[in-house]
C-alpha positions in Angstrom: 11.7 155.0 149.5 14.4 152.8 147.8 14.4 149.1 148.4 17.1 147.5 150.5 18.7 146.0 147.4 18.8 149.4 145.6 20.3 151.0 148.7 23.1 148.3 148.7 23.6 148.9 145.0 24.1 152.6 145.6 26.6 151.9 148.4 28.5 149.6 146.1 28.7 152.2 143.4 29.8 154.8 145.9 32.5 152.5 147.3 33.8 151.7 143.8 34.1 155.4 142.9 36.2 156.1 146.0 38.3 153.0 146.0 41.9 152.9 145.0 42.8 150.2 142.6 45.1 147.4 143.4 48.8 148.0 142.7 50.1 146.8 139.4 51.3 143.2 139.5 55.0 143.2 138.8 57.1 140.3 137.9 60.0 140.0 140.3 63.2 138.8 138.7 64.5 135.5 140.0 68.1 135.5 141.3 70.6 132.9 142.3 73.7 133.3 144.4 77.2 132.2 143.6 80.7 132.4 145.0 83.0 134.3 142.6 86.7 133.6 142.4 89.7 134.1 140.2 92.0 131.4 138.9 94.9 133.0 137.1 93.4 135.6 134.8 90.0 133.9 134.5 86.9 134.6 136.6 84.5 131.9 137.7 81.4 131.5 139.8 80.1 128.3 141.4 76.6 128.0 142.8 76.6 128.7 146.6 75.0 125.4 147.4 78.1 123.6 146.1 80.5 125.4 148.4 80.9 124.5 152.0 83.4 127.2 153.0 86.2 129.5 151.9 89.5 129.3 153.9 92.8 131.2 153.9 95.6 128.8 152.8 96.8 127.0 156.0 99.8 124.8 156.5 99.4 121.4 154.7 100.7 117.9 155.1 102.3 116.9 151.7 101.2 113.5 150.3 104.0 111.3 149.0 103.7 109.8 145.5 100.8 112.1 144.6 100.3 114.2 141.5 102.1 117.6 141.6 98.7 119.4 141.7 97.8 117.5 144.9 99.2 120.0 147.4 98.5 118.0 150.5 95.9 117.4 153.2 94.5 119.8 155.8 92.5 119.1 158.9 89.2 121.0 159.0 87.6 120.6 162.5 89.0 117.0 162.6 88.0 116.1 159.0 90.9 115.4 156.6 90.5 117.3 153.4 92.7 116.9 150.3 93.9 120.2 148.7 94.2 120.4 144.9 95.8 123.2 142.9 93.1 124.1 140.4 95.5 125.5 137.8 97.8 122.5 138.1 94.8 120.1 137.8 94.0 121.8 134.4 97.7 121.6 133.4 98.1 125.4 133.4 100.9 125.9 135.9 100.3 126.6 139.6 98.3 129.1 141.6 100.6 131.6 143.3 100.1 131.2 147.1 100.0 134.8 148.3 97.8 136.8 150.6 94.9 136.7 148.3 94.9 132.9 147.5 92.1 130.9 149.1 90.8 127.4 149.4 87.3 126.7 148.2 85.9 123.6 150.0 83.3 121.5 148.3 81.5 118.4 149.4 82.0 115.3 147.2 79.7 112.6 148.5 80.7 111.8 152.1 84.0 113.6 151.9 85.2 117.1 151.1 87.9 118.5 148.8 89.6 121.9 148.8 90.6 123.7 145.6 93.3 126.4 145.7 92.2 129.5 143.8 94.0 132.8 143.2 91.5 135.0 144.9 87.9 134.8 146.3 85.8 137.7 144.9 82.9 137.2 147.3 79.2 136.4 146.7 77.5 137.6 143.6 73.8 137.6 142.8 72.7 137.0 139.2 69.4 137.0 137.5 68.4 133.5 136.4 67.8 134.6 132.8 71.4 136.0 132.6 72.8 132.5 132.2 73.6 131.3 128.7 75.4 128.3 127.2 79.2 128.7 127.2 80.2 128.4 123.6 84.0 128.1 123.8 85.1 125.9 126.8 88.7 125.0 126.8 89.2 121.2 126.4 90.1 120.7 130.1 87.0 122.6 131.2 84.4 121.3 128.8 83.0 118.8 131.3 82.5 121.3 134.1 81.9 124.7 132.5 78.7 124.5 130.4 77.2 128.0 131.1 78.3 131.5 131.7 76.7 134.6 133.1 77.2 137.8 131.1 77.0 141.2 132.6 77.7 144.5 130.8 81.1 144.8 132.3 82.2 141.1 132.7 81.4 137.5 131.9 81.7 134.8 134.5 82.2 131.1 133.7 79.9 128.9 135.8 82.1 126.1 137.1 80.0 123.1 138.3 82.1 121.9 141.2 80.3 118.6 141.4 81.0 117.8 137.8 84.7 118.8 138.3 85.1 116.7 141.4 83.5 113.7 139.9 85.9 113.9 136.9 88.5 111.2 136.3 91.5 113.6 136.7 90.4 114.6 140.2 90.1 111.0 141.4 93.5 109.9 139.8 95.7 111.5 142.4 98.5 108.9 142.4 101.7 109.8 140.5 102.4 106.1 140.0 99.5 105.6 137.5 
């Protein structure tokens, strides 16, 4: 007669023979979400946490003595929000206001600011490791575009809205300066 310990040992051996192994541990790719948009012929993305909302272009109140790229002010649920033409801000002409043009609203400290873009392309999900340093930023974008996301069919410039909105050009809205 086997000892209790030997009996337990045989049960363990039998259980190990019939057990199914644990599944392979797979590394799950990390993703981040961004809002994609077009400004002229260029495509950009901004991290979703920097964007408050996307709006169709409403009627605006024009501001006197402001830079030409300051399109005016809108009221969003009682909050006054200045609207800037992104292409005008960069000195590249103006965004055509058509049925596809949108306002991207971002928070800047305690106030918000809306940027007019040519088209909103919706949300995109990118692998974290798909980001790489952007080698050739245009001089007007070098402070706010430092990375890009490269996909097989397209590359997206990552526009840091916080860096853009804290830039000197954005805060210098008076045409009298």
